[in-house]
C-alpha positions as CSV (number, residue, x, y, z in Angstrom):
1,M,99.3,33.9,217.2
2,I,102.3,33.3,215.0
3,A,103.7,36.6,213.7
4,K,103.2,37.1,210.0
5,S,107.0,37.3,209.4
6,T,107.4,33.9,211.1
7,R,104.6,31.9,209.6
8,P,105.8,31.8,206.0
9,A,109.3,30.7,207.0
10,L,107.9,28.0,209.2
11,F,105.7,26.5,206.6
12,A,108.3,27.0,203.8
13,G,110.6,24.7,205.8
14,M,107.9,22.1,206.3
15,L,107.0,22.1,202.6
16,A,110.6,21.7,201.6
17,I,110.9,18.6,203.7
18,L,107.5,17.4,202.4
19,G,108.7,17.5,198.8
20,T,110.2,14.1,198.5
21,A,107.5,12.3,200.5
22,T,104.5,13.9,198.8
23,A,106.1,13.3,195.4
24,Q,105.9,9.6,196.0
25,M,102.5,9.6,197.8
26,Y,100.3,6.6,197.1
27,P,96.6,6.7,196.2
28,P,94.1,6.6,199.1
29,D,93.2,3.0,198.4
30,S,96.8,1.8,198.2
31,E,97.8,-1.1,200.5
32,T,101.4,0.0,200.5
33,G,101.7,3.7,201.4
34,V,104.7,5.9,202.0
35,P,107.3,4.3,204.3
36,G,107.0,5.6,207.8
37,D,110.7,6.7,208.1
38,E,110.4,8.7,204.9
39,L,107.2,10.5,205.8
40,Y,108.4,11.1,209.4
41,R,111.1,13.5,208.1
42,A,108.3,16.0,207.7
43,C,107.0,15.3,211.2
44,G,110.5,15.7,212.6
45,F,110.7,19.3,211.5
46,C,108.5,20.2,214.5
47,H,108.5,17.0,216.6
48,G,112.2,16.4,216.4
49,A,114.3,13.9,214.4
50,Q,114.0,11.4,217.3
51,G,110.5,12.4,218.3
52,Q,111.8,14.3,221.3
53,G,109.6,17.4,220.6
54,R,110.4,21.1,220.2
55,Q,108.5,23.3,222.6
56,R,109.7,26.2,220.6
57,L,107.3,25.1,217.9
58,D,104.6,23.9,220.3
59,A,105.3,20.4,219.2
60,P,105.2,17.7,222.0
61,A,107.5,14.7,222.3
62,I,105.8,11.8,220.5
63,A,108.5,9.1,220.6
64,G,107.0,5.8,221.8
65,L,103.4,7.1,221.4
66,E,101.1,4.1,220.7
67,A,100.5,3.6,217.0
68,W,96.7,3.2,217.5
69,Y,96.6,6.6,219.3
70,S,98.7,8.4,216.6
71,E,96.4,6.9,213.9
72,R,93.3,8.2,215.7
73,Q,94.7,11.7,216.1
74,I,95.9,11.9,212.5
75,R,92.5,11.0,211.3
76,N,90.9,13.5,213.7
77,F,93.0,16.2,212.2
78,I,92.3,15.1,208.6
79,D,88.5,14.9,209.3
80,G,88.3,18.2,211.1
81,V,87.4,16.6,214.3
82,R,90.4,18.2,215.9
83,G,92.4,21.4,215.1
84,T,89.6,23.6,214.0
85,H,89.0,25.8,217.0
86,P,90.5,29.3,216.7
87,E,92.1,29.1,220.1
88,D,94.0,25.9,219.2
89,L,96.8,27.4,217.0
90,P,99.1,24.4,217.2
91,G,96.2,22.1,216.3
92,R,95.3,24.2,213.3
93,Q,98.9,23.9,212.1
94,M,98.7,20.2,212.5
95,A,95.4,20.1,210.6
96,L,97.2,21.8,207.6
97,I,100.1,19.4,207.7
98,T,98.1,16.2,207.9
99,G,97.0,16.9,204.3
100,M,100.2,15.2,203.2
101,F,98.7,11.9,204.3
102,R,95.9,12.3,201.7
103,N,93.9,10.0,203.9
104,N,95.9,7.0,202.8
105,D,95.4,4.3,205.4
106,A,98.7,2.5,204.8
107,T,100.7,5.7,205.0
108,I,99.0,6.7,208.3
109,A,99.7,3.2,209.7
110,N,103.3,3.3,208.5
111,V,104.2,6.6,210.1
112,S,102.3,5.8,213.3
113,A,104.3,2.5,213.6
114,F,107.5,4.4,213.1
115,I,106.6,6.9,215.8
116,E,105.8,4.0,218.3
117,A,109.2,2.4,217.6
118,L,111.1,5.6,218.4
119,E,112.8,5.6,221.8
120,P,111.4,8.2,224.3
121,G,113.7,10.6,226.0
122,G,115.9,11.7,223.1
123,P,118.2,14.7,223.6
124,L,117.0,18.2,222.9
125,E,117.3,19.3,219.3
126,S,120.5,21.1,218.4
127,R,121.8,23.2,215.5
128,P,124.5,21.8,213.2
129,N,127.1,23.5,215.4
130,G,125.9,21.6,218.5
131,E,124.1,24.6,220.0
132,L,120.8,23.6,221.6
133,F,117.7,25.3,220.1
134,P,116.1,27.6,222.7
135,L,112.9,26.5,224.3
136,E,111.2,29.9,224.3
137,R,108.9,30.7,221.5
138,P,110.2,33.1,218.8
139,F,106.7,34.6,218.5
140,A,104.0,36.0,220.6
141,W,100.9,33.8,221.1
142,D,98.2,35.9,222.4
143,S,96.0,33.3,224.1
144,P,95.1,32.3,227.6
145,Y,96.2,28.8,226.7
146,A,99.8,29.7,225.9
147,E,100.7,28.8,229.5
148,L,99.2,27.4,232.6
149,N,98.2,30.0,235.2
150,A,98.4,28.1,238.4
151,S,98.7,30.0,241.7
152,A,101.4,27.7,243.1
153,P,103.7,24.9,242.0
154,G,101.9,21.6,241.5
155,D,101.4,19.4,244.5
156,A,102.0,15.8,243.6
157,D,100.2,14.4,246.6
158,A,97.1,16.4,245.9
159,G,97.4,15.5,242.2
160,E,97.6,11.8,243.0
161,Q,94.2,11.9,244.6
162,T,92.7,13.7,241.6
163,F,94.5,11.4,239.1
164,Q,93.2,8.2,240.7
165,V,89.6,9.5,240.5
166,T,89.6,11.2,237.1
167,C,92.4,9.7,235.1
168,A,93.5,6.3,236.2
169,L,90.7,4.3,234.8
170,C,91.5,5.1,231.2
171,H,95.2,6.1,231.4
172,G,96.2,3.5,234.0
173,A,97.2,3.9,237.6
174,N,100.8,4.1,236.4
175,G,100.1,6.4,233.4
176,M,100.9,3.7,230.9
177,G,97.5,3.9,229.1
178,N,94.7,1.5,228.4
179,A,94.0,0.8,224.7
180,V,90.7,-0.9,225.4
181,L,89.3,2.3,227.0
182,G,91.1,4.6,224.5
183,G,93.5,6.1,227.0
184,N,97.0,6.8,225.7
185,K,100.3,6.8,227.7
186,L,101.0,9.9,229.6
187,V,104.4,9.3,231.1
188,D,106.4,10.4,228.0
189,L,104.4,13.5,227.2
190,P,105.8,16.9,228.3
191,D,104.1,18.6,231.1
192,W,103.2,21.8,229.1
193,Y,101.5,19.7,226.5
194,I,99.4,17.8,229.0
195,A,98.4,21.0,230.7
196,R,97.2,22.6,227.5
197,Q,95.2,19.6,226.4
198,L,93.5,19.4,229.7
199,E,92.6,23.0,229.4
200,Y,91.3,22.5,225.9
201,F,89.2,19.5,226.9
202,R,87.9,21.4,230.0
203,D,86.9,24.5,228.0
204,G,85.4,22.8,224.9
205,I,88.3,23.5,222.5
206,R,88.9,19.9,222.1
207,G,86.5,16.9,222.5
208,A,83.4,18.8,221.6
209,D,82.9,17.2,218.2
210,P,80.3,14.3,218.4
211,R,82.5,12.2,216.1
212,D,85.3,12.3,218.7
213,T,83.9,9.6,221.1
214,F,87.0,9.4,223.2
215,G,87.6,13.1,223.2
216,M,84.1,13.7,224.5
217,Q,84.9,11.3,227.4
218,M,88.0,13.2,228.1
219,A,86.1,16.5,228.0
220,A,83.7,15.2,230.6
221,M,86.5,14.2,233.0
222,A,88.5,17.4,232.4
223,K,85.5,19.4,233.5
224,L,86.0,17.9,236.9
225,L,89.2,19.8,237.3
226,R,88.1,23.0,239.0
227,D,91.0,25.3,238.0
228,D,94.5,25.5,236.6
229,Q,96.0,24.7,240.0
230,Q,94.3,21.3,240.1
231,I,95.7,20.7,236.6
232,A,99.1,21.6,237.8
233,D,98.7,19.2,240.7
234,V,97.8,16.3,238.4
235,I,100.7,17.0,236.2
236,A,103.1,17.1,239.2
237,F,101.9,13.6,240.0
238,I,102.2,12.3,236.5
239,E,105.8,13.5,236.5
240,T,106.5,11.2,239.4
241,L,105.4,8.1,237.4
């Protein structure tokens, strides 16, 4: 888990950035909402100014993520559908932060549209002096889900066979997603994030809430993955797309 000395500094930084956005927050029934670029400054603290992600903060790259998918996940965090399990530390942090949306539909739509418009593949975040932020975590996360425990490097050929059977229908044979079936794009998501979410779905940490229809579908498919090695193989294939 996040060390006690680290958690206050992390959230203090987030709250400082949230100040201007939340001060101008619109009522839940407003049809206007906070502009997406304004509110995203808070998201960028973890996910990067260009949506390129910061693994150091367990925040995946989200640039180019479909707006409909971002909206669904934001609502899941707000409603307690996602981010409540004690093993999902990053999700629990997200559940706290999504309070800034105050369930305003227009605000959620605005920031989701802004995220979709961001160009994937931005450079790693750097300090003002140009030095890149380190990737390793500055704290100890005592959880079996902190990393994938595969016995060997992922095998893309084996992973392709599994992907076509368990993933392609909803996420597309090319990993570009299928909005009709609720499957988001996979090609721009980092490998470590996909691995963790597959473990979460497989083990009931995510997708167990009956309100999460698409999550329950994912959980059923993830349970077909026998072990971490098979997850590693699938991810190796996704990285070739």
